[in-house]
C-alpha positions, 0 to 999 in steps of 0.5 A: 936651290942647294938642296935641290941640286944635292937631291939630284946629285944623290939620285944620279949616284943611285943611277950610277950604282944601278949601272955599275951593279947590273950587267949590260944584258940586264940594263938592256933587257925589256921585260914582258909587259914593259916598253923600255929598259933600265938604261933607256930610263937612265939616259932619259933622265939625263936628256930630260934634265937638259931639255927642261933646263937649257932648251926651254931657257933658250940655251944650247943643250950640251948633248948630241942630237942623236942622244936627244932623239934616242932618249927624249920623251916619246922615244923608246929603245931601238936595239941594245946599247953598247958598253961605250954607250952605257959608259957615256950615259954614266958619265953624263949623269954627273957632267950634266947636273954639275954644269947645270948647277954651275950655270945656275949659280952664275945666273945663266938661266935668264929667260924661260919658255913656259912649258906644261909637263904631261906627267903632272899637268903643271906649267913650268914658268922659270928655271926654279920650277923646272929644277923642282920638277926635274927632281920629281921626274927623276923620282918617277923614273927611279920607281920605274927602274926599281920595277924593271929591276924586279922584273929583270931579276925575276 
């Protein structure tokens, strides 16, 4: 799984750079024809990773209930995020994936509640499959973020 975690860390670096290289206004903007924004997508990938890895393994998710409800599947942006909220998301990009890797290496993920993902229809049976899907999920949202960037920068 070393390669999987390397990809995830590299993706998180790309998401951090997107935050650092765009204004808060641009990160919060929902362009015409879209139903969310750049910062929601970045918050969503952090939340989804935690839910797919920890919640489905019967473990405690290291995020607040508020963070989960704001960025989980099926949610959408409700008002602009503040600088502080954006900084929290940026920090979570690395703290969450580093903890997941540490816990994975320590053998913390012992059980898994089977889950079928809506995007591809694949069923996740264990943490290894979940981590492989998380890479795919983050790639999907990276593509969506690139489309949002083009629409925002017009």
